N, C-alpha and C positions, 0 to 999 in steps of 0.2 A: 504493499499500499504506499511505500515511500514515494512512488511516482506520483501519487495523487495528494500527498500531504507535504507540508513544509512547516517551517517555524516562523512565528511572527516576532515583532521587536521585543516581546517579553519572553520569548523562548517557548511559548505555547504552541502545541501542534494545531495547525489549521489546514483546512482543505484548500488546495490550489484549484485553479481553473485549467490545469494541464489536461489536454485531451488525449485519449488513447484510442486508437483503432481496435475494434474487437479482435482483428487478426493478430495485432501486437500483444494484446492482453493474453491471448491464447498462448502464444510463445513464452512470454514472461512468466505466466502461471505454470508452465511446465506440461502443457498439453500438446498433443501432436504426435508425430512418429516416435515410438519408443517411450512416450511419456504417459502422463496420467490419461484416463479415459472419462467420458461423459461431460465434456466441456459444455455442450449445449444445455444439458440437464442442470448443471450446476449454475451456470449463468442465468438460465431461466428461473431457477429458484431464487437467486439473488435479486432478480428483477421483480418477481412476485412479492418479495419481502421489501422491496424498494431500497435495498442496499446498493443497487446500480440502476441507473436509468440511461436510456438512449437519448443523448443530447442533440445528435445530428447524424446525417449520413454523408459520406465523403468517398470519392473514388481514389483509389491508390495512384501514386505517381511514380513513373519509372525514372531511371537515372538521367534521362534527358529532360525531366520536368514535365513530361506529358502525362495526362490522366489516362487510365486504362481500366478495363474490367468493370464489374458491377460495383455499385456503391457498397460501402462497408459501414456498419454503425460505429459511432463514436460513443464510448461509454464514460460515465462520470458518476461519482456518488452524488445523491440528490443535494447534499450540503454545498457542493461546488457549483451547482446549477442555480439553485434558489436561495442559498444562504442558510447558515446554521439555525438562526432564530426562526425562520419560516418552517424549516423541517421539524425542529424540536418543539415548536409552539403548540402543536396539536397532540403531543404525547398523552396528556392527561384528559383529552377530550373523549366523551363517551362515543361508542359506535354510532349511536342514533344521531348525535349532533354532527359527527363527521359525515354520515350519510346525507343528512339534510344540507349541509354546506355544499357537498359535491352536487347534489341534485339542483340546488339553487344556482350554482355556478353554471352548470350545463344549461339551465333554463334561461339564464341571462345571456349566454353566448349564442344560443339558438332559441330565440323567443317563439319560433313557430313550432317547436318540438312538442308533441303530445305528451302529457305527463306519464302515460303508460309506456311510451317509447323510452322515456328517460329511465323508468324503472327497469325495463328489459335490458338497457345498456349497462347500468351500474349494479344491478341485482336487486332482489326483493327488499322491501322496507324492513328495517329492524323492528322487532316486537314492540318496543316502547315508543314508537312513533304513531 
């Protein structure tokens, strides 16, 4: 994780905005030929738990500086993308309150969305709503 963290002026560990291609992450983490197995499953699990998020997609660049191939995801911890306070600010929030905030945000972004469509997108309402 040293690639994604650094030290601030007080010596505290902070998340940097260093970007890493998923293909580079795979190599650094020891997956690939002769290495660990199930990279996709492990990274998928980290994404489901929001320890890693896809920040962007980018095509690789060859030694001549030309882009080639399919786009590859750029992985970051959520703190590097949205800030530590934003990420940790909802830790004590109840699941029902989080669900409502997500539903309200989607409704704000997509005002024409039917409430039933929003429920299908983010999952059933918590019992205490």
